[in-house]
C-alpha positions in Angstrom: 95.1 151.7 78.3 95.6 149.6 81.4 95.3 145.9 81.2 94.9 144.9 84.9 92.6 143.4 87.4 93.9 146.0 89.9 92.2 148.7 87.9 88.8 147.2 88.7 89.6 147.1 92.4 90.6 150.8 92.3 87.3 151.6 90.6 85.4 150.0 93.5 87.4 152.0 96.0 86.9 155.2 94.0 83.1 154.8 93.8 82.7 153.7 97.3 81.0 150.4 96.5 81.2 148.8 100.0 84.0 147.3 102.0 85.8 144.0 101.7 84.2 141.6 104.3 86.4 139.5 106.6 85.7 136.4 104.6 86.0 136.7 100.8 83.9 134.2 98.7 84.6 133.4 95.1 81.2 132.0 93.9 80.3 134.7 91.4 80.3 133.5 87.8 79.9 136.4 85.3 78.6 135.7 81.8 81.2 134.9 79.2 80.3 137.0 76.2 82.9 135.5 73.8 80.5 132.8 72.6 77.9 132.8 69.8 74.7 134.8 70.2 71.8 135.8 68.1 73.7 138.8 66.7 76.5 136.7 65.2 76.4 136.4 61.4 76.9 133.0 59.7 80.4 134.1 58.7 81.2 134.9 62.3 79.9 131.6 63.5 81.7 129.6 60.9 85.1 131.2 61.5 84.6 130.9 65.3 84.1 127.1 64.9 87.2 127.0 62.7 89.3 128.6 65.5 87.8 126.3 68.1 88.8 123.2 66.0 92.3 124.6 65.7 92.5 125.0 69.4 91.4 121.4 70.1 95.1 120.3 70.0 95.9 122.7 72.9 98.1 125.0 70.9 95.6 127.8 71.3 92.9 128.7 73.9 89.9 130.9 73.9 89.9 133.6 76.5 86.7 134.3 78.3 85.4 137.9 77.9 83.2 139.7 80.4 81.3 143.0 80.4 83.1 144.7 83.2 86.6 144.8 84.6 85.0 143.8 87.9 83.9 140.6 86.4 87.5 139.5 86.2 87.6 140.1 90.0 85.2 137.5 91.5 86.3 138.4 95.1 85.4 142.1 94.6 82.2 141.3 92.9 81.3 138.8 95.7 82.0 141.7 98.1 79.2 143.8 96.6 76.8 140.8 96.4 77.5 139.7 99.9 77.0 143.1 101.4 73.9 143.9 99.5 75.7 146.7 97.6 74.3 147.0 94.1 76.8 147.8 91.4 74.1 149.0 89.0 75.4 149.7 85.6 78.8 150.7 86.8 81.9 150.9 84.7 82.0 148.7 81.6 84.8 147.6 79.3 84.7 149.8 76.2 84.3 146.9 73.8 81.5 145.5 75.8 79.4 148.6 76.4 76.6 147.8 74.0 73.8 145.6 75.2 72.1 145.0 71.8 73.6 141.8 70.4 75.3 142.3 67.1 75.2 146.1 67.3 78.7 146.8 68.6 81.8 144.7 68.9 81.2 141.0 68.8 84.5 139.3 69.4 86.4 136.3 70.7 90.1 136.3 71.5 92.4 133.3 71.2 95.8 133.1 72.9 98.6 130.9 71.6 100.2 128.7 74.3 103.5 130.5 73.9 101.8 133.6 75.2 103.4 135.6 72.4 100.5 135.7 69.9 96.8 136.5 69.9 94.1 136.4 67.3 90.8 138.3 67.8 87.8 137.3 65.7 85.5 140.3 65.5 82.3 141.3 63.9 81.8 145.1 63.6 78.2 146.1 64.2 76.2 149.1 62.9 76.7 151.2 66.1 80.4 151.4 65.1 79.8 153.2 61.8 81.9 156.2 60.8 81.7 157.1 57.1 78.4 155.7 55.8 78.6 151.9 55.4 82.1 151.6 57.0 83.4 151.1 60.6 84.8 154.1 62.3 88.6 154.3 62.4 88.4 154.6 66.2 86.6 151.2 66.3 89.4 149.6 64.4 92.0 151.2 66.8 90.1 149.9 69.8 90.0 146.4 68.3 93.8 146.5 67.7 94.5 148.0 71.1 92.5 145.2 72.8 94.2 142.5 70.7 97.8 143.7 71.2 97.1 144.4 74.9 95.9 140.9 75.4 99.1 139.6 73.8 101.2 141.9 76.0 99.5 140.5 79.0 100.3 137.0 77.9 104.0 138.0 77.6 104.2 140.0 80.8 102.0 137.9 83.1 101.3 141.1 84.9 99.6 144.5 84.4 100.6 146.4 81.2 99.8 149.8 79.8 99.7 151.1 76.2 102.6 153.5 75.7 102.4 153.9 71.9 100.0 152.6 69.2 100.7 153.4 65.5 98.2 152.3 62.9 98.3 152.4 59.1 94.7 152.2 57.7 94.9 150.4 54.3 91.3 149.8 53.4 87.9 150.7 54.9 86.1 148.0 56.9 82.5 147.5 55.9 80.0 147.6 58.8 79.0 144.0 59.6 82.3 142.6 58.3 84.0 139.8 60.1 87.7 140.4 60.6 90.7 138.8 62.3 93.2 140.9 64.2 96.5 138.9 64.5 99.0 140.2 67.0 102.4 138.9 68.0 105.3 140.0 70.2 108.2 141.3 68.2 110.7 141.7 71.1 110.8 142.1 74.9 113.3 144.5 76.4 113.0 144.9 80.2 109.6 146.4 80.9 109.0 147.2 77.3 107.0 144.9 75.1 107.0 145.6 71.3 104.2 144.1 69.3 102.7 144.1 65.8 99.2 143.5 64.6 97.4 143.0 61.2 93.7 143.2 60.6 92.4 141.1 57.7 89.2 139.5 56.4 88.7 135.9 57.3 89.9 134.7 53.9 93.1 136.6 54.3 92.4 138.4 51.0 92.2 142.0 52.3 94.6 143.7 54.7 92.5 146.4 56.3 95.1 147.8 58.8 98.5 147.1 60.2 99.9 148.4 63.5 102.9 148.5 65.8 102.6 149.0 69.6 104.7 149.5 72.7 103.4 148.3 76.1 105.0 148.9 79.4 104.9 146.4 82.3 103.6 147.5 85.6 106.2 147.3 88.4 103.7 146.7 91.2 103.0 143.1 92.3 99.8 141.5 91.0 96.7 141.4 93.3 96.3 138.5 95.6 94.7 135.5 94.0 91.3 134.3 95.1 91.7 131.4 97.6 
């Protein structure tokens, strides 16, 4: 999976959503979804507050999370608004494709200041069920891919792409459970970033899954920053 703002810009071009105006404005403020809502359980809220308190010393920071890749590109989104081009539903990030609060992935990612470690607090809703009463294995894979991908971005400081993801499922995750996916960089060799990830319950009593991943850095320069 690509982790890149450039992907959103390419999507705009592919779907023909208007043209970039001569003056680019950056006044669009998409909704940050990595904050408590009515679908969050008590356990999710309590653990979220614990992570915020830990981040108070500046060693960690919460990463905003939006519904679409375009929401990370305020200049492109402003293009559509300024030209009267409606985006409609449009593409959505996979983990943010359910509108019903608490039904799908509810999560918040925290990045260590080193850029080499991420933790994703996640509540797995009923729309993610596989075997009755338990989250689908693909949902756990998506959670892990997002967590290690964010860590890879923190390391690379540029676009990255999943090259390999290997997961050992050790215990089924109940629907509605709150888990923490903890990822860290193991080594960085040229364009290759090797990472690991473990998914546990919030009390660290149960190890649900562990994974290793390889991400590849993009060689193209990053898109121009919004002025």
